[in-house]
C-alpha positions in Angstrom: 11.4 -30.0 64.6 8.9 -28.1 62.0 6.2 -26.1 63.8 2.9 -26.7 62.9 2.4 -23.0 61.9 4.9 -23.7 59.6 3.5 -27.1 58.3 0.6 -25.1 57.3 2.4 -22.6 55.2 4.5 -25.9 54.0 1.4 -27.4 52.9 -0.3 -24.2 51.2 2.8 -23.6 49.2 2.5 -27.1 47.8 -0.8 -26.8 46.6 -0.1 -25.0 43.2 -1.9 -22.7 41.1 -5.6 -22.6 40.0 -6.5 -24.6 43.3 -8.2 -23.8 46.7 -7.0 -25.1 49.9 -7.5 -25.6 53.6 -4.8 -27.1 55.9 -5.8 -27.9 59.3 -2.8 -28.9 61.8 -4.4 -30.3 65.3 -1.6 -31.1 68.0 -3.2 -32.8 71.2 -1.8 -33.4 74.5 -3.6 -35.8 76.8 -3.2 -37.0 80.4 -5.4 -39.3 82.0 -6.1 -41.6 85.3 -8.2 -44.7 85.5 -9.1 -46.6 88.6 -10.8 -49.8 89.5 -11.6 -51.8 92.4 -11.0 -48.6 94.8 -7.3 -48.5 93.6 -5.5 -46.7 91.1 -4.8 -49.2 88.0 -3.3 -46.8 84.8 -2.1 -43.3 83.9 -0.7 -42.0 80.9 0.6 -38.8 79.2 0.6 -38.8 75.1 1.0 -36.3 72.2 0.1 -36.7 69.0 -0.3 -34.2 65.7 -2.4 -34.6 62.8 -2.5 -32.9 59.4 -5.8 -32.3 57.2 -5.4 -31.2 53.6 -8.8 -30.1 51.8 -8.3 -29.3 48.1 -10.8 -27.9 45.6 -10.1 -28.7 42.1 -12.0 -27.6 39.1 -13.2 -30.7 37.1 -16.3 -31.3 34.9 -19.7 -29.5 36.2 -18.1 -27.9 39.2 -15.5 -28.3 42.1 -14.6 -31.4 43.6 -13.0 -31.9 47.2 -10.1 -34.0 48.2 -9.7 -34.5 51.7 -6.6 -36.4 53.6 -5.5 -36.7 56.8 -2.3 -38.2 58.2 -0.4 -38.2 61.7 3.2 -37.8 62.6 4.6 -36.0 59.7 7.5 -33.8 58.7 8.0 -31.3 56.1 8.4 -33.9 53.2 5.4 -36.1 54.4 3.1 -32.5 54.4 4.3 -32.2 50.7 3.4 -35.9 49.8 0.2 -35.7 51.7 -0.6 -32.3 49.5 0.3 -33.9 46.2 -1.8 -37.2 46.9 -4.8 -34.8 48.2 -4.6 -32.8 44.6 -4.7 -36.1 43.0 -7.4 -37.1 44.6 -9.6 -33.9 44.0 -8.7 -33.9 40.4 -10.3 -37.4 40.1 -13.3 -36.5 42.2 -17.2 -36.0 41.3 -18.3 -32.0 41.6 -18.8 -31.2 45.5 -22.6 -29.8 45.8 -21.4 -27.7 48.7 -18.2 -26.5 47.0 -17.7 -22.8 47.6 -14.7 -20.6 47.7 -12.2 -20.9 50.4 -12.2 -18.4 53.3 -10.5 -15.3 53.0 -8.8 -13.0 55.5 -5.3 -12.3 57.2 -3.2 -13.9 59.6 -5.0 -13.4 63.5 -2.8 -12.8 66.5 -1.3 -15.8 67.9 -1.0 -18.1 64.9 2.9 -18.8 65.3 2.5 -19.8 68.9 3.6 -23.0 70.2 1.3 -25.8 70.8 -0.4 -25.8 74.4 0.6 -28.8 76.7 -1.1 -30.3 79.6 0.7 -32.5 81.9 0.3 -35.0 85.4 0.2 -31.9 87.4 -3.5 -31.1 86.1 -4.8 -34.0 87.8 -2.5 -34.2 90.9 -5.6 -32.9 93.0 -7.8 -35.7 91.6 -5.1 -38.4 92.3 -4.7 -37.1 96.0 -8.7 -36.8 96.4 -9.0 -40.7 95.3 -6.6 -41.8 98.2 -9.5 -40.7 100.4 -12.4 -41.9 98.1 -11.0 -45.5 98.1 -10.6 -45.3 101.8 -14.3 -44.4 102.3 -15.2 -47.2 99.6 -13.6 -49.7 101.5 -14.9 -48.6 104.8 -18.5 -48.9 103.3 -18.5 -52.2 101.4 -18.6 -50.5 98.1 -16.1 -50.4 94.9 -14.9 -47.4 93.0 -14.3 -47.2 89.6 -13.6 -44.4 87.1 -11.7 -42.4 84.7 -10.2 -38.7 84.4 -9.0 -37.1 81.5 -7.5 -33.8 80.2 -6.6 -32.8 77.0 -5.8 -29.8 75.3 -6.0 -29.6 71.3 -4.1 -26.5 69.5 -5.5 -26.3 65.7 -3.9 -24.2 63.2 -5.7 -23.3 60.1 -4.6 -21.8 56.8 -6.6 -21.3 53.8 -5.3 -20.1 50.0 -7.7 -17.1 50.9 -4.9 -15.8 53.1 -6.6 -16.7 56.4 -4.6 -17.9 59.5 -6.0 -18.8 62.7 -4.9 -20.6 65.8 -7.2 -21.9 68.5 -6.6 -23.8 72.0 -9.2 -26.2 73.4 -8.8 -27.5 76.6 -11.5 -29.9 77.8 -11.6 -32.4 81.1 -14.1 -35.0 82.1 -14.4 -37.0 85.1 -16.7 -40.2 85.5 -17.1 -42.1 88.6 -19.2 -45.2 89.1 -19.9 -46.9 92.4 -21.0 -50.6 92.9 -22.2 -52.3 96.0 -23.9 -55.8 97.6 -22.3 -58.0 95.1 -22.4 -55.2 92.4 -26.1 -55.6 92.3 -26.3 -51.8 93.0 -24.5 -49.4 90.5 -24.5 -45.6 90.7 -22.9 -43.0 88.4 -21.7 -39.3 88.2 -19.9 -37.2 85.8 -18.4 -33.7 85.5 -16.9 -31.6 82.4 -14.1 -29.0 83.1 -11.6 -27.0 81.5 -8.7 -27.4 83.9 -10.2 -29.5 86.9 -9.5 -26.5 89.3 -13.4 -26.7 90.0 -13.8 -30.5 90.4 -14.8 -31.8 94.0 -14.1 -35.4 94.0 -15.2 -35.8 97.2 -18.5 -34.2 96.6 -19.1 -36.6 93.7 -18.3 -39.6 95.6 -20.8 -38.1 98.2 -23.1 -38.4 95.3 -22.1 -42.0 94.7 -22.9 -42.8 98.0 -26.1 -41.0 98.7 -27.1 -42.9 95.3 -26.3 -46.5 96.3 -28.1 -45.8 99.9 -31.4 -45.0 97.9 -30.8 -48.4 96.1 -31.0 -50.3 99.4 -34.7 -50.5 99.4 -36.1 -52.0 95.6 -39.7 -51.1 94.9 -41.5 -52.5 92.1 -42.7 -50.2 89.3 -44.8 -51.2 86.5 -44.1 -49.2 82.9 -45.9 -46.4 82.1 -45.9 -42.9 82.1 -44.5 -40.7 85.1 -43.6 -36.9 86.3 -39.7 -37.9 85.7 -37.1 -35.9 86.6 -34.0 -35.6 84.4 -30.6 -34.5 85.9 -28.4 -32.2 83.5 -26.5 -35.3 82.2 -29.6 -36.7 80.8 -30.9 -33.2 79.2 -27.7 -32.9 77.4 -27.9 -36.1 76.0 -31.6 -35.3 74.7 -30.2 -31.9 73.4 -27.5 -32.5 71.7 -29.6 -35.1 69.7 -31.8 -32.2 69.0 -29.0 -30.2 67.7 -27.6 -32.9 65.5 -31.0 -33.2 63.8 -31.6 -29.7 63.2 -30.1 -29.2 60.5 -31.5 -26.9 57.9 -31.3 -29.0 54.9 -32.8 -32.1 56.3 -35.8 -29.9 57.6 -36.2 -28.0 54.1 -36.6 -31.2 52.2 -39.2 -32.6 54.5 -37.0 -35.3 56.1 -37.0 -34.3 59.9 -39.1 -33.0 62.8 -37.8 -29.5 61.9 -39.9 -29.4 58.5 -42.7 -27.7 58.0 -46.1 -29.9 56.9 -46.3 -30.3 53.1 -43.1 -32.2 52.5 -40.0 -31.5 50.6 -39.4 -27.7 50.0 -42.4 -26.9 52.1 -40.4 -25.1 54.4 -39.2 -25.2 58.0 -40.5 -24.7 61.3 -38.4 -21.5 62.2 -40.5 -19.2 64.0 -42.9 -22.0 65.4 -43.6 -22.2 69.2 -43.1 -25.4 70.5 -43.2 -24.9 73.9 -44.9 -22.5 76.5 -42.0 -22.9 79.1 -39.4 -20.2 78.5 -36.5 -22.0 77.6 -33.8 -21.3 75.3 -31.3 -23.4 73.5 -27.8 -21.7 72.3 -24.2 -21.9 71.4 -22.0 -19.4 71.9 -17.9 -19.9 72.1 -17.7 -17.4 74.4 -19.8 -18.8 76.9 -18.3 -19.0 80.4 -16.7 -22.1 81.2 -17.6 -23.4 77.6 -15.3 -21.3 75.3 -14.7 -23.3 72.0 -13.5 -22.2 68.4 -15.2 -19.1 67.1 -14.8 -20.1 63.7 -15.4 -23.4 61.7 -12.8 -26.1 62.0 -13.7 -29.1 60.4 -11.9 -32.3 58.5 -15.2 -33.7 57.0 -18.3 -32.3 55.7 -21.5 -33.2 57.2 -25.1 -31.7 57.2 -24.1 -29.0 59.7 -20.4 -28.4 58.4 -18.6 -27.9 55.1 -15.0 -28.4 54.4 -15.1 -25.7 52.1 -16.6 -23.4 55.1 -13.3 -23.6 57.3 -12.6 -20.5 58.9 -15.9 -19.0 58.6 -17.0 -17.3 61.5 -19.1 -19.3 64.0 -20.6 -16.7 66.2 -23.3 -17.2 69.2 -26.6 -18.7 67.8 -29.7 -19.3 69.6 -31.8 -22.2 68.2 -34.9 -22.0 70.5 -35.4 -18.6 71.9 -38.1 -18.8 74.7 -39.8 -21.9 73.3 -39.8 -20.8 69.9 -37.6 -22.3 67.2 -35.5 -19.5 66.0 -32.8 -20.7 63.7 -31.4 -24.2 62.3 -27.7 -24.9 62.1 -26.5 -24.2 58.3 -23.4 -24.2 55.9 -23.2 -21.7 53.2 -24.6 -24.6 50.7 -27.6 -25.1 53.0 -28.5 -21.6 53.4 -28.8 -20.8 49.7 -30.7 -23.8 49.5 -33.2 -22.9 51.9 -33.0 -19.4 52.1 -32.2 -19.4 55.9 -29.3 -17.2 57.4 -25.6 -18.8 57.6 -25.2 -20.0 61.0 -22.6 -22.7 61.4 -23.0 -24.2 64.9 -20.1 -23.6 67.7 -18.9 -26.6 69.4 -21.0 -26.0 72.6 -24.5 -26.1 73.7 -26.8 -24.5 76.4 -30.0 -25.1 77.5 -31.5 -22.2 80.0 -34.4 -20.6 81.7 -35.3 -17.3 82.3 -35.9 -17.5 86.1 -34.6 -21.1 86.8 -33.1 -21.8 90.2 -32.1 -24.9 92.2 -30.6 -28.1 91.8 -31.9 -31.4 90.7 -33.3 -32.5 93.9 -35.4 -29.1 94.4 -37.5 -30.6 91.5 -38.7 -33.2 93.8 -40.8 -30.7 95.6 -44.5 -31.3 94.7 -44.0 -34.5 93.2 -46.6 -36.9 94.8 -45.4 -40.1 92.8 -42.8 -39.8 90.0 -39.1 -40.9 88.7 -35.8 -39.6 89.1 -33.3 -40.7 86.5 -29.6 -41.3 87.1 -28.5 -41.3 83.5 -29.4 -42.7 79.8 -27.6 -44.8 77.5 -27.8 -46.4 74.1 -29.9 -43.7 72.6 -31.1 -44.7 68.9 -33.6 -42.7 66.6 -36.7 -44.5 65.9 -38.7 -41.9 63.7 -36.8 -38.7 62.0 -40.2 -37.0 61.3 -41.0 -37.0 65.2 -37.4 -37.0 66.4 -38.6 -40.1 68.5 -35.7 -41.5 70.3 -35.3 -44.8 72.6 -32.8 -45.6 75.0 -32.5 -47.0 78.2 -32.2 -46.1 81.6 -28.8 -46.9 83.7 -27.0 -46.7 87.2 -30.3 -46.1 89.1 -34.1 -45.1 88.9 -35.2 -43.7 92.0 -39.0 -43.5 93.3 -40.5 -40.0 94.3 -43.0 -40.2 96.8 -44.4 -37.1 98.4 -41.4 -35.2 97.2 -38.8 -37.6 98.4 -36.6 -40.2 97.0 -38.1 -43.5 98.9 -36.2 -46.2 97.1 -34.9 -47.5 93.6 -36.8 -49.4 90.8 -35.6 -51.3 87.8 -34.1 -49.6 84.7 -36.8 -49.0 81.8 -36.6 -48.4 78.2 -37.9 -45.2 77.1 -39.4 -43.6 73.9 -39.3 -39.9 73.9 -38.8 -37.1 71.3 -37.0 -34.0 72.8 -38.7 -31.8 70.7 -42.3 -33.1 72.0 -40.4 -33.2 75.6 -40.0 -29.6 75.6 -43.7 -29.1 75.6 -44.3 -30.9 78.6 -41.8 -29.2 81.2 -43.4 -28.7 84.4 -40.5 -26.9 86.4 -36.7 -26.5 85.5 -33.4 -25.8 87.6 -30.7 -23.8 87.3 -28.5 -24.3 84.3 -24.9 -26.0 85.3 -21.8 -27.2 83.4 -22.5 -30.9 82.9 -21.2 -33.8 80.7 -23.5 -35.8 78.4 -23.2 -39.8 79.3 -24.0 -41.2 75.9 -22.0 -38.5 73.5 -19.6 -37.1 76.3 -16.7 -38.7 74.1 -17.5 -36.2 71.3 -19.6 -33.3 72.6 -18.0 -32.4 76.3 -19.3 -28.8 76.3 -22.9 -28.5 77.8 -24.6 -26.6 80.5 -28.1 -27.8 81.2 -30.6 -27.4 83.7 -32.3 -30.6 85.5 -36.1 -30.8 84.1 -39.6 -32.3 85.5 -41.4 -33.6 82.8 -44.8 -34.3 82.6 -45.6 -38.0 81.3 -42.2 -39.2 80.5 -42.9 -42.8 78.6 -41.2 -45.6 80.2 -42.3 -48.2 78.0 -40.7 -51.5 79.1 -38.7 -52.8 82.0 -35.1 -53.4 81.2 -32.8 -56.1 83.0 -29.6 -54.9 84.0 -28.2 -51.8 86.4 
């Protein structure tokens, strides 16, 4: 079988003179477990390989980009893919983000084989689930969930000589517990690199605690409340912050990061938006959240350009102790806005100078407020303020005098993560967590729990 590194070389050799190109070969190995009604239902082990070819071709008015991806290719299939991509590029319109493909040398490890996962990675989870199912049946509740481990190995080659290989492990586990004829529901989740740090029984203990809190239902009308967001919900909001912070939209007056005055009026870089010393950053070498330290993308977007494949993506601080300090850029948007080239690494960390304690520690001192379990169905209402709307899910808990005293119905909320950062009353220790809304696409986050003043629960939402 032709190796992935060899496919990169075969593809680049097929490109032909006068053209620039980047070739990405991604090989994935995935294992999963699924359970429902307090019993295992399915498990599986899969693998796949995808080849993406990006060709820049001279056309009238500039350089076009042709991009095609296909799975399951042998050497001849890769050559055909390149020919089709070249033809596509020659027929295309000039790409506004066109730039020379990244140059460089072959980096160590490029020819190494793909990394693999296997059933043994989830053996500890499967063993612990036996006890979880016994606990659930004894307590009259039902356990549902999903655990996944994946390793994706990516090889990148460019006509500029760069050869780069990266291994990306990711693991997620999600547990849902239901009780009282499924009228009560609780959810917890976690992210990991290899499952060695996952305590399934502790996650199940959290499910049991939250279901007990829901035994007492308390009527609460919509309004603004002191609200504690767990790390998973903070991740939901901060990921949207990053995705909305591209420099071009800000420069052109189309986002909350635009300076007043509209298109070409500049950005809010350097503006203080919070008195709380919180910093938001991406770092490819952050402990437990390691990711590629170079751009690897098969499509251009406001924060990435296919021409930038292989460009270094070092650590970047987006918010520095409450001050907007950088916005994600490509080489194209950097030139347009005058901001430095800062490609975002594929992780996100929110941290404070002195955050300690857990989510529950933030209950102390709250006379009357709410504790969320998780959010879902998050949608943007207004890009100029980054106002988001969404629903709470699987438990909204009522706090009285520093303690959880029961649960109430779910709400629809309306909040902006930018505005919200200015109303942080307290925060806990930063911990690795999994966004519920975006966890399928963005799995590497570390966030503290936040206590927010006046969180806007706009209406009651039916359902659990």
